[in-house]
N, C-alpha and C positions, 0 to 999 in steps of 0.2 A: 257218309263222311266219317273219317276216323277221327277228325279233330272235333272234340265235343266240349272241351273245357277252354273258355277264353283265358282263364286266369293262369294257365301254364305258359302263356306267352308274355315275356318281359318286354313289351314294346315301348319305345320312348314316346314322349309327347311332342317330339320334334317333327317338322315337316319332312316328306321323302316319299319313296315309292314302295309298293308292296306287291308281292306275286303270290298267286295261288298255284301250287304245282300238283300235278296228277300222279298216278301211281308209278309211272316210269320217269318221274322228275321233269316231265314235260310242263312248259309254262301254259296255263290254262287262261290266266287273266293277269293283266298289270293295271294297277291304278295309283293315283297320287293321293297325297293327303296333306292337309294342314297339320293335323296331329295324327301320327300313325296309330297310336293307342286308341283313339277315339273312332277313327274310320274303321279299322279292323273290327273293333267291338260291334259295330253296326251289322256286320255279317252273322253275328250270332243272335240276332233278333228273331223272335217267333214270328213277326210279320215281314220276314225278309222278301217273300214272293210279292207281297202286296206293295212293299216300299220300292223294290228294285226290279221286280218282273220275273217271270218264270225262267228266263235264260239264266240270269244270275243265281236263282234258286238251284237250278240244275247243275251249274258250275260248282257251287259249294258242296253239293252232294258228292261230286266226283273228286273234290280236292282231298289231298293227303297230307299236305304240308304248306306252310306259309313262311316266306321269308321277306326281308325289307332291307332298304338301304336309306339312311338319313341324308338330307341335303341341309344347306345353310339357309335356305328360303324356299317359299312356296313356288316361286318363279322358276327356281332350278328344279324343282320336282316336277313341274309341268313340262319343262323341256326334256328332262330325263325319261318321263313316262312316254313321250312321243317317240324318243329315240329307241326305247326298248320295245315298244310295239312294232316299230318298223323292223327291228332286228329279229324278233322272235315270232311276230305275226300270230299272237295268241288266239286260239280258236273263239273264245267268248268275248274278246275285244271287238271282233268282226261280226260275231253273231248279234251282239247287242245292237248294232246300228250298221247300215250299209256305209263302209269306210270311204266309198267313192264320194259321198257327200261331205267328208271331212275337208278341212283347210290344210294346206301345206305352206310353208314358208320357202320361197325360192330365191336364189341368187343368180342373176343373169351373167352370161359369158361375154363381157365387153370391157373397154378400157377403163370405164368407170361403172362397176357393177350396180345394178339396181337390186333392191331387197323389197320383194312383193309377197302378198298373200294371195294365193290361188287355190280354188277348190280341186282336189285330187283328180276329178273326172275331167278336168280341162287341161291337165298337164300334157297329155299325149295327143291332143286333137287339134284339128284346123284352127280353131279359135285362137289358141296360143300362138301358133306360127303366124297368124294374121296380125298379131301385135308385134311381130319382128323380135320375139324374145328367143334367145338361144340361151339355155339353161346350163349352169355350171354345177349348182348344187341344189338338192331338195332336202328339206327337213320336215319331218311329220310323217304321216298325217296326225292332226291334232283333233281329238274327239270333241273337245268343247270350244266352239267357235267364239263364245263370249269371253271366255277365259283367255284365249289366244289374242283377241283384240286388246284386252286389258294388258296382257304381257307385252305386246309389241309396243304399246305406249310406254312402258317401264324400260323396255330394252332400248328403244329409240333415244331415250334421255341419256342412257349410258353410252350407246354406240350410234351417234347420229349417222344416217345413211341417205343415200339418194333413192327416191322412189319414181318421181315424176319429171323433175327438172332435167334440163340438157346441159352438158359440159360447155363452159364459156371461158372467156378470158378475164383477167383481172379488171376490176371497176365495172363489170356488168352488173345489171340490176339483180339483186338476190331474190330467190323465190320465197314464198311465204314461209316455208319450213326453215330456210336459212335464218330468216328474220327472228324466229322464235327458238332458234338453236338446235333444231332437229335434223338439218342437213349441215354437213361439214364444210360447205363452201365450193361444192362442185360447180354449181352454177355461176360462181363469181371468180373462179380461178385461184381460190385461196388454198387448195390443197392439190398436190401432184398426183398423178395416177399411181405412182410408186408408193406414196405414203397412204393414199386411199385403199389400195390393195393390201396393205399391212393392216389397216384398220378393219377391213373386211375379214381378214384371216383371224383376228381377234374375236369378232362377232361369230365366225363360224366355230371356233373353239367352245364358245359360250353355248351355243345351240347343240354341240356334240356332248355336252356334260363334262368337258375336260377342264374343270376349273383350275385345278392344280397346275396344269400345263399353261393355262391361259395367264394365271398370275405371275408364272415364271417368265413367260414371253413379254408380258407388259413391263416387269422389272428390268429385263434385259434391254428392251427398246428405250426405256427411260435413261438408263446409264449410257447408251450409245448416243442418244440425242443430246444429253448434257455434255458428253465428250466432244461432239461436233458443235457445240455451242447453239444448238437448236432449242432454245429454252422455252419457246411457245409449245413446240411439240412435246417436250418433256413435262410441262405443266399440264397439257391435255391428257397425257397418259397417267399422271398423278391423279387427275380428277377421276378418270376411269376406275383406277385402282381403289380409291376411296368409295365410290359409288357401288362397286362390286362387293366391298366389305360392309356396306351399310344399305343394302336393298330394302326398300320400304314397299312391300308388295301387298299393302292393305286391300286394294281392288280385288286381287285374287283370293285373299282370305275370305272376303264377303262372299265369293262364289262357291266356297267349300261347304257342302251341306253338313259335313261331319262336325263342323265348329259349332253346330247348334243342336239342341235336342228339345223338340217342342214340349216335352213334359218337365222340362227344367227352366226356371226363370232366373237368370244369373244377373246379379247386381254387383258392379265394381265401384268401390268408393276410395277417394284420394284425399290425402291431407299432407300438409307441409308442416314441418317443425324446425325451429332454430331460436337462437337467443341473439337478437340484434344482427342477425345475418351470419352468425357464427355456426359452424358445423350444420349447414342447412341440409335437411334430409326430406325425402318424400316417401310415401308408402301407398300400396294398393292393398285393399282388403276385399274379400269376396263373401257374398251371401247368396246361397242357392235354395230357392223354395223355402226362404225364411230361416234357414240354418247357416251359420257361419261355416266357411270352408278354409280352414287355416292352412291346409297344405298348398292352397293357391295364393297365399299372401306374398307380397313382394316388396323389397326394399330398394331404395335408389338414394345414392349419394348425389347431392346436387352441387354442380360446379359452375363457375363462370360468373358469380356474383360476389362483389366486395361488400355488399350491404344488403339488408333485408329487401327481398323482392318476391313476395309470395305468388303473384301471378306469372312472373317470369320462371320461378322454380316449377310451378304447375305446367308451364308450357313444356319444359324440358322433360319432365316425368311423363307426360302424355305422349310426347313424340317418341321417347324411348319405349314406353309400353307398346305402341302401335307398330314398333319395328319388330315385335316377337310374333311371328306368324304362328309359332308352335303353341301359343297360349290359347286357351278357349276364349270365344268371343262373347262379350256381355250383351244382355238384352237392354240394360240401362247402366248408365254412368252417373255416379253422384259425386259432386265435388264440394268441398267445404268452403263456405264463403257466400258472398252476395252476388250482385249483378256482375261485377268485374271478373269474378272467377267463373261464373256461368258463360259470360261472353268469350273469354279466353279458351274455355273448353270447346265452345262451338266453333271458334276460329281454327283450332288444331284439327278438329273433326273435319271441317271443310278442307283444310290444308292437305289431309291425307285421304280425303274422299271416302269418309264412312257416314252413315246415317243413323248410327245408333242414338237412341233417345238419351238426353242429358238434362239433369236437374241439379240444383244447388241447394245446400241446407245452411240457413241462417241461424246463428246462435244468440242467445241473450247475454246479459252481462255476467251470468254465472256459467257461461258456456254450455247452456242447455238448448237443445234444438227448439227453435221458435217458429220457423216458417220454412216452407219449401218454395223455391223459385222455379218456374218452368211451367209448361202447359199443364193445366190441371188434369186434363185427359190422360196424361202420362202416368202421374203419380197417384191419382185418386185410387183408393183401396189398398195401396202398397205403402202407406205411411209407415207401419211398423217395420218392415223390411228396410226401408230407406234409412230410417233413424238408427236401426241396429247397424247397418253397414257403415254409416257415418260416424257413429260412437266407436266402432271397432277401429276404423281409420284414425280417429283422433288418439285412442288409447295406444295403438300400435306405433304411431309416429312419435308420440312422446317417449315411449319405451326405446324405440330405436335411437332417438336423439340423445337420451341419457347414456345408453350404452356406448355410443361413439364418443360423447363428451368424456365419460369416465375412463375410456381406454387412452384418449389423448393426455389426460391428466397424469396417468400412470407412467 
């Protein structure tokens, strides 16, 4: 392998896809990443064969170049990876695992198309025909079945679709998916076939990785719906637009091994600062293996509160943090405060479906760490690191609040 020095690559920490290229610029391997920098770094490990297997080790030896493309979310990286694997059929993507076992997403060819997940080996065989499925479009194959399942849950919230129910007339009994907002109302006659096919077109653009075209199409359809006084349709499209711009793909982030390093124990600590609710801010500080990592510190301006609301501000900060798939994921989260702050952090973690351990630090009247709340098995032996992260969060929050306050005064 000519590529010997990882440092010569200026990879971003954003999510996206990467490609290993051979001597004739042929694509050897395509992969996706939560953080391109961390993922590609893993291929420079001395234990690569042990970690990834002999096939990937052989691929790296053949590689002459690496290039990449960033995406706005891990979800989009997953879809782009599948699209490029289908386009280029890289030698080592299919060598690593028999792609006949991979799942594909298919759209059926009918008045109200279904969106289904089917194994690639079943697509051309009798079993599929026996289900009376005529296929219009096939996306994939997707190498990671678990990631695809999580992705489909996210996608269906943005683009509700039909999978099992049958088209019916108005006032028909809604299917279960309709009741929870995952079917657009095919079973109850709430959506016409023409509008539903427009909906499926948007979904297809998303699977094809054509986000710019997709956003343009949504905005065009919104204007047309408003012009025709179809205000419910315009509102539905506005909701899709918002969802695409605020994709929360934490379930996919959890599946990305490059977000973790077994040799690194990462703590993220959070604190809120304000004076009677004025210029409310939040911060995130990081301690890795007992050392502060200031390059990963983050600041948050908190909005939406007219008076002091520490738990509300903490909720906003944590939601915004977990919307950043490109940031490294922590082994432990530390919040400043008592049971209320600990409970709200657990609530947000449940909301975004993460299982990272969480503790809170209670201070005395002199603002010195007094006690750690949370399961003792989580924090025992890590007290020094936890108190350091918490102290840094308090210092950083006060500093940021003063900077903001001084700027407003000027």
